[in-house]
C-alpha angles and dihedrals in degrees: 000000000000093000091047091052091050091051090050092052092046091053089063114029109213095243091051092049091051093047090048086057092051101263113149117210131175126210112257110245112256095019136089101198104038124091128178134194144135113312113255091201099065142011103289129180099173123046106262104144113100128192122195108202094191093056094030090228138126135208132180118208089196102057096018095232125132146148141111134314095283092049089050091055091047090055098039098045097030092236134143120252094262092044090052092052090050090046092055094045091050092049091050101042102066096052093042091051093046093051090047091054090048095048091048090052092050090049090057091046091055089066095040096058128046101216096072095053090041090056092048090051089049088054091050097254108130107137105114093200091053092048088053094045093052091046093232115181142170131238113203092176133236100058107066095080097058090044094054094039088055087057090055103264116139124228088243090057092050091049092048091052091050094239091119124041122231086256089060097252128130110265090216103052118165093353136133107234131219116186113221111219133197123180090350092305126109107240099172145356126234117206125195114198117233091193139044097297122109103294101232132050135169129174114261094264138079115305087218127222130329111314115270090353093156090067098035100046091079091070123089090203112055128184113213117201134179102232140037094236086057088054094045096055092044091050088047089053091052101264095127091161089077122115134172137212091200093244136014100282122083120213116227089255092052091049089051089054092057090048093055088096111044090199094056120127115209120203110202110209105177130159120289095223125186089231091051092239094129093043092049091049091049092050092050092048091047090057091047095050092043090054088049088061099253127133107247133191127186115221113213112211123190113280114282094016138112121189091269096052091041092061093040087056089058107272117151132214092264090054092056091042088057089053089053090052090050094047114129132221132205 
């Protein structure tokens, strides 16, 4: 029972749950894991409700109440402990199941249509076993809604999840899809456009923790990249200690994941952009992780390259391994 409860709380970090229910918190100056805002449990005029993302706990200095996610639901919904657990499980289950059905459909579509596989090949991802393992799919657009409605999902539910736009179109149209998992549940979908649309798309919900963290957390040396195609080519080349925050900014929960092991060394392998955006983000993150007590190394890719384009251009595993050996610290 205890292990199940911990898994339940990890599936929804407390801060994410509060934000999902319209609580606004601001990071406490001088801290990385403390947020403060008005208390949602009583009439509050001055911010007195604190959330610690590292401990996954809350405390209100106004009403004197505190605890974990389950305790919050008990107080907010006026439920018993067991009722609160059931309430959270019921809230999670429908969305997780819907996203699982969606991801499975997109996986089938990838093999029904040539353009998805062609795009993966163009991006250097060709290992069929890896494509299956990552659950990569393809959304052509126009056929997700009838498929999900045939499974019993209402249009309102699809709109609420963000899978269908208010205009009735598929949100992920002509995109290669990566499911984002946390504790064996899909918490979001990332779509990379293969056409002229804006390249990146996530559903309007938390992207979850670091990508594939359950399999990467065992490593003392971790490679952190910006994008999922970077991760895919590195996994394909044998660097299974690679994870991704889907972007350059880490959420408090993702930072806490890296800090689980105080002896961990993080290799930051971000894009070498012409406008210095990737380098600046890497420098800022290096400072952040160093202050968090982690060993950090900055991987210097050739100018204009990210890990994905580096391998597409012909680099081999030993070439990237050499870059890791040459990585610099503060």
